[in-house]
BATORVEX-464419 format. One line per 2 residues: number of its first residue (from 1); their letters; for each residue z, x, y of N, C-alpha, C, CB. Coordinates in steps of 0.02 Angstrom, whole numbers. Glycine has a CB too. Example, Ala and Ser with C-alpha at 12.3 -4.5 7.8 and 13.67 -1.06 7.14 Angstrom:
// residues 2
1 = as = 390 660 -284 390 615 -225 390 660 -165 452 565 -224; 354 642 -112 357 684 -53 394 645 2 286 704 -30
***
This chain:
// residues 94
1 = mp = 7052 10185 136 7093 10160 184 7167 10177 181 7085 10094 181; 7215 10233 205 7277 10249 173 7332 10203 172 7300 10302 198
3 = gv = 7394 10186 144 7416 10138 135 7457 10143 203 7443 10131 69; 7527 10115 206 7585 10096 251 7612 10160 242 7636 10030 232
5 = ga = 7646 10212 181 7675 10255 202 7635 10313 209 7724 10261 170; 7582 10312 229 7533 10362 231 7550 10419 286 7465 10327 244
7 = gi = 7524 10478 268 7536 10537 325 7481 10514 382 7517 10626 292; 7509 10535 444 7463 10557 509 7358 10576 483 7515 10652 542
9 = ne = 7380 10628 440 7331 10669 425 7282 10647 383 7353 10720 403; 7302 10578 359 7275 10532 300 7235 10498 352 7333 10481 250
11 = we = 7288 10441 386 7235 10410 425 7199 10436 467 7252 10370 454; 7202 10480 505 7146 10525 546 7080 10546 475 7198 10618 587
13 = sa = 7077 10553 447 7026 10549 413 6995 10501 373 7030 10583 388; 7016 10454 381 7012 10393 365 6967 10366 409 7070 10362 363
15 = fe = 7010 10376 500 6970 10343 544 6914 10401 546 7007 10321 616; 6895 10458 524 6848 10501 518 6786 10485 499 6866 10539 486
17 = ys = 6818 10464 428 6787 10429 383 6721 10371 396 6839 10402 356; 6772 10309 418 6758 10261 461 6705 10274 492 6803 10249 501
19 = as = 6720 10322 561 6646 10293 600 6591 10376 583 6666 10272 722; 6592 10409 542 6534 10430 535 6502 10380 483 6536 10502 517
21 = va = 6521 10333 464 6494 10280 423 6472 10229 471 6545 10253 371; 6499 10201 507 6474 10169 575 6416 10226 605 6548 10156 636
23 = gv = 6422 10293 616 6375 10317 646 6303 10342 601 6408 10368 681; 6304 10343 528 6269 10314 483 6210 10257 475 6307 10302 459
25 = av = 6245 10194 476 6229 10131 492 6204 10120 559 6281 10094 481; 6208 10159 634 6178 10161 681 6107 10174 672 6206 10197 715
27 = ir = 6121 10265 632 6071 10305 638 5980 10270 622 6098 10362 587; 6020 10248 536 5972 10231 496 5920 10181 507 5998 10218 451
29 = pl = 5935 10139 531 5879 10086 571 5835 10127 608 5913 10029 629; 5869 10162 673 5827 10204 716 5790 10244 667 5868 10249 769
31 = ir = 5807 10299 626 5775 10342 608 5694 10308 588 5817 10376 555; 5708 10239 536 5672 10198 495 5603 10171 536 5721 10141 471
33 = rl = 5637 10167 610 5589 10125 664 5530 10182 672 5634 10103 750; 5585 10254 702 5526 10277 723 5498 10320 656 5535 10320 794
35 = ai = 5505 10317 601 5457 10347 549 5386 10272 550 5514 10361 453; 5411 10221 551 5329 10187 545 5325 10179 629 5320 10091 491
37 = gf = 5337 10198 681 5301 10186 730 5259 10268 732 5350 10158 796; 5288 10318 677 5259 10386 698 5182 10371 614 5347 10480 688
39 = fl = 5202 10343 571 5135 10322 529 5094 10277 564 5149 10288 462; 5105 10252 602 5058 10227 642 5028 10241 689 5067 10194 655
41 = ln = 5049 10275 701 5020 10336 758 4961 10374 741 5073 10397 770; 5004 10383 645 4967 10444 621 4887 10398 599 5017 10489 543
43 = ll = 4914 10329 611 4844 10297 558 4807 10303 621 4844 10201 514; 4820 10289 688 4771 10287 737 4734 10360 732 4805 10269 810
45 = av = 4776 10401 741 4744 10465 765 4712 10506 710 4795 10509 800; 4695 10480 628 4651 10500 593 4599 10439 574 4683 10533 541
47 = tw = 4607 10398 601 4518 10350 589 4495 10360 666 4521 10234 565; 4459 10306 653 4400 10301 726 4449 10238 764 4287 10265 700
49 = pg = 4449 10258 814 4419 10292 871 4464 10354 892 4411 10242 932; 4499 10372 861 4558 10420 885 4527 10494 828 4660 10377 861
51 = at = 4515 10491 787 4486 10565 747 4426 10578 791 4457 10556 653; 4371 10522 814 4331 10528 835 4318 10594 917 4325 10461 832
53 = lf = 4396 10592 941 4390 10644 1005 4413 10700 985 4426 10629 1071; 4401 10733 887 4420 10784 885 4376 10807 819 4494 10784 889
55 = rs = 4331 10771 820 4260 10781 760 4214 10849 768 4196 10711 771; 4257 10893 811 4189 10941 844 4215 11009 765 4206 10985 975
57 = ae = 4188 11051 775 4150 11120 722 4206 11178 751 4038 11149 747; 4212 11161 819 4217 11213 863 4276 11197 915 4149 11225 895
59 = pl = 4331 11203 918 4359 11272 915 4395 11259 846 4412 11296 984; 4374 11330 831 4449 11351 742 4508 11367 765 4436 11435 678
61 = vl = 4553 11309 700 4599 11314 696 4620 11349 623 4615 11260 715; 4673 11403 642 4659 11445 555 4610 11448 517 4693 11423 503
63 = gl = 4558 11469 544 4508 11463 525 4452 11414 505 4520 11485 501; 4500 11339 491 4476 11287 507 4431 11247 557 4508 11274 505
65 = pl = 4389 11212 548 4357 11171 611 4407 11135 629 4293 11123 599; 4385 11101 668 4455 11058 704 4455 10995 682 4457 11050 788
67 = sm = 4389 10959 650 4396 10919 607 4403 10894 528 4373 10907 624; 4444 10985 526 4487 10973 458 4548 10984 471 4471 11016 398
69 = aw = 4560 11024 516 4627 11040 554 4674 10993 574 4616 11069 610; 4635 10941 611 4676 10900 641 4692 10839 594 4647 10881 705
71 = pi = 4667 10814 528 4689 10788 481 4747 10812 442 4645 10782 451; 4730 10880 433 4810 10927 398 4878 10922 440 4797 11023 399
73 = aw = 4850 10936 494 4915 10926 524 4936 10863 536 4920 10956 580; 4910 10815 551 4953 10752 524 4986 10742 441 4902 10690 535
75 = il = 4946 10772 395 4964 10771 335 5054 10809 355 4900 10817 281; 5031 10873 365 5074 10900 364 5147 10873 407 5046 10952 377
77 = mg = 5116 10853 454 5191 10792 514 5229 10764 472 5164 10707 569; 5175 10701 415 5197 10662 394 5261 10696 344 5144 10625 372
79 = wi = 5240 10735 310 5281 10771 261 5334 10779 299 5255 10836 231; 5343 10824 361 5415 10822 383 5433 10777 415 5435 10866 417
81 = vl = 5429 10702 431 5446 10620 432 5465 10585 381 5396 10581 450; 5434 10626 337 5463 10571 263 5538 10632 235 5370 10563 167
83 = ml = 5530 10692 253 5581 10729 216 5632 10726 252 5568 10795 198; 5623 10707 330 5684 10676 390 5741 10630 352 5642 10615 455
85 = ld = 5696 10580 338 5688 10501 318 5715 10526 261 5610 10455 315; 5705 10552 211 5764 10516 137 5818 10572 166 5731 10533 17
87 = yf = 5831 10619 199 5872 10664 205 5931 10613 250 5836 10734 239; 5915 10577 284 5955 10519 338 5963 10476 302 5921 10486 404
89 = en = 5927 10441 236 5916 10394 174 5987 10415 148 5841 10409 116; 5993 10465 116 6049 10486 63 6063 10521 97 6042 10510 -5
91 = re = 6109 10538 161 6146 10581 179 6216 10569 154 6139 10586 243; 6247 10494 144 6326 10471 115 6320 10507 51 6344 10377 100
93 = qr = 6235 10482 12 6287 10531 -63 6286 10597 -96 6279 10501 -128; 6255 10641 -32 6258 10694 -46 6320 10735 -11 6198 10714 -37
***
């Protein structure tokens, strides 16, 4: 925080920093909750009864049967969610 004799630019930069820290404090719990919700949905989608909807050998998705492409798609989406979670968790350290 700037001192008493600080210029306008120093006060503006301090205000912008505090606003960005407050934004991180609001966003971080939201991102965590969304990630938890996603992985609970992931659990339902790749186990019974969710996976029974996609247990057929056809159609082929990128040469894989649907029963294999379904869990692979969820694994890739989970990787993306973990990367986003890591980004938002470590944003102020960068």
